[in-house]
C-alpha positions as CSV (number, residue, x, y, z in Angstrom):
1,M,77.9,100.1,10.6
2,G,78.9,100.1,14.1
3,S,82.1,98.1,13.6
4,I,85.7,99.2,13.9
5,I,87.7,97.7,10.9
6,D,91.5,98.2,11.3
7,E,93.9,98.6,8.7
8,H,94.0,95.2,7.5
9,G,90.3,94.8,6.9
10,G,89.5,93.1,10.5
11,S,87.3,93.9,13.6
12,D,89.5,93.1,16.1
13,A,89.0,95.9,18.2
14,N,85.3,95.8,17.7
15,V,85.3,92.1,19.1
16,K,87.3,93.2,22.1
17,A,85.4,96.1,23.0
18,R,82.1,93.4,22.5
19,I,83.6,91.3,24.6
20,G,84.2,93.6,27.6
21,K,80.6,95.2,27.2
22,T,79.3,91.7,27.7
23,R,81.6,90.8,30.7
24,A,80.2,93.9,32.0
25,A,77.0,92.9,32.1
26,F,77.5,89.4,32.8
27,L,79.5,90.9,36.2
28,H,76.7,93.3,36.8
29,L,74.1,90.8,37.2
30,K,76.5,87.8,38.4
31,N,75.2,87.3,41.9
32,I,71.6,87.3,40.5
33,C,72.2,84.3,38.1
34,I,74.2,82.6,40.7
35,S,71.8,83.1,43.1
36,K,70.4,79.7,44.9
37,Q,67.1,81.2,45.1
38,L,66.4,81.4,41.6
39,S,65.6,78.3,39.7
40,T,68.1,77.5,36.9
41,N,65.5,78.3,34.4
42,V,64.9,81.9,35.6
43,S,68.7,82.2,35.8
44,V,68.7,81.1,32.0
45,R,66.2,83.8,31.5
46,I,67.9,86.7,33.0
47,F,71.4,86.0,31.4
48,N,69.8,85.5,27.7
49,M,67.4,88.5,28.3
50,S,70.6,90.8,29.2
51,V,74.2,89.1,28.6
52,N,73.1,87.7,25.2
53,T,71.5,91.0,24.2
54,V,74.7,93.2,24.7
55,L,76.6,90.3,22.9
56,L,74.7,89.7,20.2
57,Y,73.6,93.7,19.7
58,R,73.9,94.9,15.9
59,T,75.4,91.4,14.8
60,E,73.6,90.7,11.6
61,T,75.8,88.7,10.0
């Protein structure tokens, strides 16, 4: 459900698409995450809340 399976039964395209979406999410928040005005704890929480959510969306297995 939601996966892209190639002719060999793999999901290479799905992994590449997920990496691309994760990279885009990180780049969108990059300046916030590396800001010296935020504590490391807050930066990690922002990262986990946004970037990890995109990466792990619909990965049940």
